[in-house]
Steps between C-alpha positions, in 0.01 A plus 500: 500500500497635149433855408228610274562592137814703481837524329627713220268553202595634151262616219532559130206617295530464117253683279623545142300659221474291179545692171297249299195509734256753630662755725389439859410845635498401866795263498751741656246620758412143606856386516614802701215470747563127551869559549420775754292284726738204476795724608305667776665376822162482682329309212704298253817542701718436186832657410580582134621178346791645290850533638686832524181686585367493147132518437312169513200649318562399135233681305439686176579508128811350337545213750616203283483147621878457537525808724202382717652149534842643598345709775296205628800272511696766691217536739485123562869490582471805724212331693707183527798685645283669768283197575191691407146407397462631143165668389472525125230701326427454123256753347414559137405311189534118515436208260521123494671386168275292280309233688741499797413640845839653579473880574741736330524862597521737202775751488587788257632257239224235534251370246201294603551118487880540439704377797809695375485849648268405791571394862397150598352581841494139631862454408597813696295386800665157486848643487429729801330223701768245446795738559683409825471777751173645384251465794188441285344682209168690477377572148231760412391476145257748343485402131266331265541112540655563842400146606778366277771638726571204729804291418460127473473294814802300389703824510376584854564155644836439339782724402807621695305514823335160466154641560579706810347802330209732564285682246182700545320647194222755461361509144250740356330258262477138384706373210247573226376828655570868439602742770360848460629842586747382772203477734653199685818678601328829570243327730783301661685823588181641649436181703855507643442860621173415670549136606209272593359433842420133429863369504805516716795736523636408158326452159569169326437450127182321591381791713573741214331276241184467706480878562567596136248256355231720658618811312672384181212416269532296175838351599565180684750611761713192573772406740747219537712407806780246523705449814765234498730647768419363841772705666369837385460756784144592407246494215527724194274804516410781257466788751424586859135536578444873535149443658646294780782746555255785531277310738798422722644856497418534872620151596786430730576170318644432162445292189681193625262477796203532266626232265581248775167560677305455182680170413485364857135581556400371161666168574316483837155648434428742211199631697735663754556864397857623460560758778656838430797664676301773676653636822217369722569141405129418536467303179820310567384392845163390361675307226714319752192404698337364179811296418520345845149356443648268239643160592878485554709431203769644259255732336384649829859534623593693192198729525582572866861582411379734229253680727756508781753658257247766405440582868875518570565720191224753578595512867868564403430777245271679743763475779777627277300806393395586851828426680751652251270771377677801334835315483354250253633578152533313173882512525503350848254225403709407201824513713356262761362262237819479293722471800284211626516333158874527478543373858277205425683429173198530273402758238258769619251432224311747294246616759435866528680697785172534704415370848210302355697337219806413711295353784289308241823361348651392833171342625400307196829433313714371791762225458358145500725418796282733715146410602385857456632850437529624859878469519551719194240750624677523831839556340355767267325689772816491722713638217243766412478605867879532517518710185220730620651542844239321698599343827499120505394514857167674417217300653292558186745279307446211738129559501490458117718189533249344739210583275651314208624223733869564416662620822799268481553585130486874571740470797744303281476758225557797733803323649645419151442860377674643810794259458547595136472869577766467769728325257469795255576785735860542389613618153848571371548772231824501301575809284757496209453870436849625596638486143433826307540319162265210570782244508586277787549716818794490738264492800150365571250633754293274720206600703315258740135580552283381784124555454582758234747697711877521426676363809854448357710623216839382374728558201670194344813516289484371144865534396586450222181640342375197315220244513684247704585757770149634499349156559749438779396837656132386476586175682675701771199727530281192537728364775490836674116508486477137614706585804263775598209271426639243742532766770135596440387137482334567166535348156640690198295407191502794262793663317446801273780587261509840330734527197551723195341412167842406350542225763143388491520405135667163554586476874290257712579580866263222610752256348790633703637292787790265532338226711135555399314726270390821674149455344462156656543639846329840462229677301720723279337800324661740254470878515640784299777677700475827311192579710730529806696787334283620200604762254269801445288335227437187706424710805249713310278209413526281815150605613371376164672166549348479854148570357568242230573238765171576673324444165679169451425375846128591490416366158240221475508410133775362272869493585598868510810479274572675163716267297765657266655322205822580322329750273368691795845554645710531187483879489610643836362848431162373391486277807590792725220696337244226575617477859482876542143522360379219731442237230602222744299553815545148647791266571729445204617163356757436226421216261876448435816534715645847462844362419768742626276805493515611861385844399169346384440346848585827678273696265203268568564461870474877541137488395368167646514334843484160334720385212509148360734357241598146383804312626796516265483123455143525353576545128130536406452760766165516671242520215129555549417127492694456828344789683225273647766376745539855630124560496449207727758617752478879477324567834755273678798690355789542573475206734387274222816583303719405795317163522534452125878545515523244783292245307721538191815452705356182649376375161133557567220709329498876459733500195299764309462750785867440593599630157414856635716748686322774700572827675229557756512851645182489709352750738727405792816518288406845358434622853832357612681689228331835585582465866852396424557820307330726754675364808743749662854453360635418846270201525535366154469242360246386753158652417246577778241257623263376239131410557436130552300353217345156509748211485415182317698183426472517121414857402273580209489824311468728815830375648552470869737647732767754394657621286 
């Protein structure tokens, strides 16, 4: 099945004042308001369309045509890199030269009827639409003669993409008509905020046109839609329908359910009302009865599947809330969803980390190889129950499975979750903290943990103190741990390596191993060994670092990383000052490899539990245009990084994410370090028993197990 409208969306709103024309008093107000609703996650759901976090609201005096065109071309390339739909707004004075009908947007250096110094709107739209990688273009034009904006049909049906393009335009007026006082864009912003009850979950250009024609007087609001891409995931849309969202605020079903029900019932019988996702399921059951009155056929089967999916989704959300109760949190929902996605080998999608959105996604956007979404739902609920500490033998779980007719699927999911958890009970921690200078140590420490408790400790010689000896010592530690694993009849899967910043700069322990790379056999994670024996300064702020981890793991918005360029780290004293005053309150990422500056790594690691930097073989570093690869994988880190390395070694995908290194000092590692230091000297280096956190096969941000 296909999902509803989704995917990444970018927006750029251009609103230049023209020096040779009347000053538009409400131009900045209208442009700012339109940009605000389009970037609202609950309404337009767009991201700013300029790279490096620069403003995508291009408004005001002094904007010449060359500057505007440069920004638009940069935005088009940025949208192509990220596979985004591009929403372009053009507000201001417009003209059509002579007797032509081609719209030109006037900039600071424009004169009426002179093409030079003005922006050919149709030409910009054509470039954006035909650019490979851009997932469709939506144009919003509020100028006089706005109807002259569409590019030629020859441009849309030919070009580099051979007609596999998509363009939707909303225009404030016809070709020969004036547009007054920016009323079109101001009314559009108001419409997006309120929505309209007469349409579906998303507003198309036709929906907006029809609604605005009733309130924009004296202007012929016009729209154009061209769709030549039969493989597109969903239709282009201007904004989410706020009226539908408000009406469904108490619903236990999501937007995909509403969209599939609306389409399926319309194809069968438009007179059948679309049921809501209310907990009592009364409307859904009545709808199913009405559908069954129709003769058998493909339309009826589709409608029955849609109604059945609604019943399954609502039943599942209600069960999750009642059964898990106070243990249900955003972080645990996200953890279960991303773990399921990684295990199944498909991206988690952009759905919100809520029970309704996740169940909606799994029910109505399941793989085509599955007849319905019950298998994915069973796996998700089994994972979520495991994370929240619920017993898989609870009769309530089987009762829910029977209600949604998925007993076998739930039994399979429970068994698979238990098998994966059993395979992740052991963890090996290797510490390279014995050297006081941060160089290669003469001995390495190894701790074997079972269910978060240290059960064995051993020192391993690394003589002479160099990289080759250290890697041999790591292999000896792994063999030692595997011997214990065999005695326990358990599998060793995870290896945590703690090293000084000086070694972390260019050493890749996951690539150690004479017969096979360590990272192929085990999930290798890097930690900062200075936390095992911190100096006074690091010790004084460790509670702040722990609180910072909590903030990182609980965030629900953008990737919580502050990226630093060469200029940000060039002055060590200035950098230290910003770190001391709390300027960087999230994880920290370096846009370029730090070279040989081990002191920089140590300085940053003292203040953050998560540090990212590019691989030394990435000469361009990790610039902002590549951050989307991390954004898509953030909540599956650091497991996603381990997978990316493996894919690169085997010649597969993941090249961009694999260009990153990461130190991941999560909650369990910080606790391990504290307990290691506070253990009685007679029992060191083995710390006392740790609490047993949830264990998952591919851990997301809240990592499993210990340390």
